[in-house]
C-alpha positions in Angstrom: -6.2 34.3 27.5 -8.3 31.7 25.7 -6.4 28.8 24.3 -9.6 27.1 22.9 -12.6 28.8 21.5 -16.0 27.4 20.3 -18.5 29.6 18.6 -22.1 28.7 17.8 -21.2 25.0 17.4 -24.0 22.8 16.1 -24.5 19.3 14.7 -27.8 17.8 13.6 -28.5 14.1 13.0 -31.6 14.2 10.9 -34.1 16.2 13.0 -32.1 15.8 16.2 -30.1 18.8 17.3 -27.4 17.0 19.3 -25.5 20.2 19.8 -27.4 23.4 19.2 -25.4 26.6 18.9 -23.0 26.2 21.9 -20.2 28.8 22.5 -17.5 28.8 25.2 -13.9 29.6 25.8 -11.2 27.6 27.7 -8.5 29.7 29.3 -4.9 28.5 28.9 -3.7 26.6 32.0 -7.2 25.8 33.3 -9.6 22.9 33.8 -12.9 23.4 32.0 -15.6 20.9 32.7 -18.8 20.1 30.7 -21.6 18.6 32.7 -25.2 17.7 31.9 -27.7 14.8 32.0 -27.4 11.8 29.7 -27.9 12.9 26.1 -27.1 16.5 26.8 -24.4 16.6 24.0 -21.3 16.4 26.2 -19.4 13.7 24.4 -20.8 14.9 21.1 -18.8 18.1 21.5 -15.7 16.0 22.1 -16.4 14.0 19.0 -16.8 17.3 17.0 -13.4 18.6 18.3 -11.6 15.4 17.6 -13.3 15.3 14.1 -15.2 12.0 14.6 -18.2 14.1 13.6 -18.5 17.0 11.2 -20.2 20.1 12.6 -23.3 21.4 10.9 -22.3 24.9 11.7 -20.1 26.9 14.0 -16.3 27.2 14.5 -13.6 25.7 16.7 -10.3 27.5 17.2 -7.1 26.4 19.0 -4.6 29.1 20.0 -6.1 31.3 17.3 -6.1 28.8 14.5 -9.4 27.6 13.0 -9.4 23.8 13.3 -13.1 23.3 12.5 -12.4 21.2 9.4 -8.9 19.9 10.1 -8.7 16.2 9.3 -9.1 13.9 12.2 -5.6 12.4 11.8 -4.0 15.9 12.1 -5.9 17.0 15.2 -3.5 15.2 17.6 -0.5 16.7 15.8 -1.8 20.2 16.5 -1.8 19.4 20.2 -5.2 18.0 21.0 -5.4 14.5 22.5 -8.1 12.7 24.4 -9.2 9.7 26.4 -12.5 7.8 26.0 -15.3 7.0 28.3 -14.8 3.3 27.5 -11.1 2.4 27.7 -9.5 1.9 24.3 -6.2 0.0 24.9 -4.4 -3.0 23.4 -4.9 -5.6 26.1 -2.2 -8.0 24.9 0.4 -5.2 24.8 2.4 -3.9 27.8 1.9 -0.6 29.5 5.1 0.7 27.9 3.9 -0.4 24.4 0.4 1.2 24.9 1.9 4.5 26.0 4.3 4.4 23.1 1.3 4.4 20.7 0.7 7.9 21.8 4.0 9.0 20.4 3.2 7.8 16.9 1.9 11.2 15.9 5.4 12.6 16.3 7.1 10.1 14.1 8.6 11.6 10.9 9.9 8.8 8.7 9.2 6.7 5.7 8.9 2.9 5.2 12.3 2.6 3.5 14.1 4.6 6.2 12.5 2.4 8.8 13.5 -0.8 6.9 17.1 0.4 6.6 17.2 1.6 10.2 18.6 5.0 9.2 20.1 7.2 12.0 17.1 9.6 12.0 14.7 6.7 12.7 16.9 5.4 15.6 17.0 8.9 17.1 13.3 9.3 16.9 12.8 5.9 18.6 15.2 6.8 21.4 13.5 10.2 21.9 10.1 8.5 22.0 11.2 5.9 24.5 12.7 8.6 26.7 9.6 10.6 26.7 7.3 7.6 27.5 9.6 6.6 30.4 9.1 10.1 31.8 5.4 9.8 31.6 5.4 6.3 33.2 7.4 7.7 36.0 5.2 10.8 36.4 2.0 8.7 36.6 3.8 6.2 38.9 3.2 3.3 36.5 6.7 1.8 36.9 5.5 -1.3 38.7 3.3 -2.2 35.7 5.6 -1.1 33.0 6.1 -4.5 31.4 2.8 -6.0 32.3 0.1 -6.7 29.7 -2.6 -4.2 30.1 -5.4 -6.8 30.0 -4.0 -8.3 33.3 -4.2 -5.0 35.2 -7.0 -3.6 37.5 -9.4 -1.2 35.9 -8.1 1.8 37.7 -4.6 1.2 36.5 -5.8 0.8 32.9 -7.5 4.2 33.2 -4.1 5.6 34.1 -2.4 3.9 31.2 -5.0 5.5 28.8 -4.2 8.9 30.4 -0.5 8.2 29.9 -1.1 7.4 26.2 -2.9 10.7 25.8 -0.1 12.6 27.5 2.5 10.9 25.3 1.2 13.0 22.4 2.5 16.2 24.3 -0.9 17.9 24.1 -1.6 21.6 24.7 -5.2 20.6 25.2 -6.0 17.3 26.9 -9.7 16.1 26.6 -10.8 13.7 29.3 -14.1 12.0 28.7 -15.6 11.0 32.1 -12.3 10.1 33.7 -14.0 8.8 36.9 -16.3 6.4 35.1 -16.1 3.0 36.7 -13.8 4.1 39.5 -14.5 3.9 43.3 -14.4 6.9 45.6 -10.7 6.5 46.5 -9.7 6.1 42.8 -11.8 9.1 41.8 -10.0 11.2 44.5 -6.7 10.0 43.0 -7.6 10.9 39.5 -8.5 14.4 40.8 -5.0 14.7 42.1 -3.6 13.7 38.7 -5.8 16.2 36.8 -4.6 19.0 39.1 -1.0 18.0 38.6 -1.4 17.8 34.8 -2.6 21.4 35.0 -0.3 22.8 37.6 2.9 20.7 37.1 2.8 20.0 33.3 1.0 23.2 32.4 -1.5 21.4 30.2 -5.0 22.8 29.6 -7.8 20.3 30.4 -11.2 20.0 28.8 -13.2 17.4 30.7 -16.7 15.8 30.5 -17.6 14.5 33.9 -20.7 13.4 35.9 -19.2 13.1 39.4 -19.9 16.5 40.8 -17.5 15.9 43.7 -14.7 15.6 41.2 -16.0 18.5 39.2 -16.0 20.8 42.2 -12.5 19.6 43.3 -10.7 20.3 40.0 -12.6 22.7 37.8 -11.8 26.3 37.2 -14.9 26.8 35.1 -18.0 24.6 34.4 -20.5 24.6 31.6 -23.8 22.8 31.9 -25.7 21.5 28.8 -29.1 20.1 28.3 -30.6 18.7 25.0 -27.6 20.2 23.2 -28.1 23.7 24.5 -26.0 25.8 26.9 -27.7 26.3 30.3 -25.0 28.0 32.4 -21.3 28.8 32.6 -19.4 29.7 35.8 -17.7 28.2 38.8 -18.8 24.8 40.0 -20.8 26.4 42.8 -22.5 28.9 40.5 -23.5 26.3 38.0 -24.8 23.8 40.5 -26.9 26.6 42.1 -28.4 27.7 38.8 -32.2 27.0 38.7 -32.1 25.8 35.1 -29.3 23.3 35.9 -31.2 22.1 39.0 -34.3 21.6 36.9 -32.4 19.8 34.2 -31.0 17.3 36.7 -34.0 16.9 39.0 -36.9 17.8 36.8 -39.1 20.9 36.9 
């Protein structure tokens, strides 16, 4: 059953068709990966889903609901969270504080109730802290829990950003090039976490990735793009063997 459906999605910037009529489905409980050369439109699709960009045409549906024009601030509340190719964290805040930011979308309170520290506010804070501690434990970030993020190795910071996205309790987790900047060992480790997120947490993953070794290791389905257009969809092996995909990567 498809959790996430995209139909004829397009966005044009002037005369440039960054995404040009792309359609695909992501099955619930799967890892779906988008690949393609630089400028293929991969991250643009992510930005359309998370409402950084407005689509020129087409539709996006999550669990049967049309979210094409849902406001950006409401997308995460509907269960769609993401990471970024370039890490976006608060360097002077601790790991715990950064992951807690991901729980903000679940806060239901008003300024006055927060000032007065009403019981409902306290209950929400306790629940948020409990959930974040579970995520820190799941990702084995306990040794860094109280450390400022800016003092940590790059690979650990990538995990903190992943933890912040998980703190939103997503049904669809979007990972934008999770292996970017990682060495081979760290890339293998992120692959383990992606499989655990799918298999243990039951979260559906939509990923953009350039490391084909990682793509082959974790993906249930793969879609290849070039110049904003769909080239092929299938298993990692099927897509890598597609002549159009080979031509796009290596040149005709």
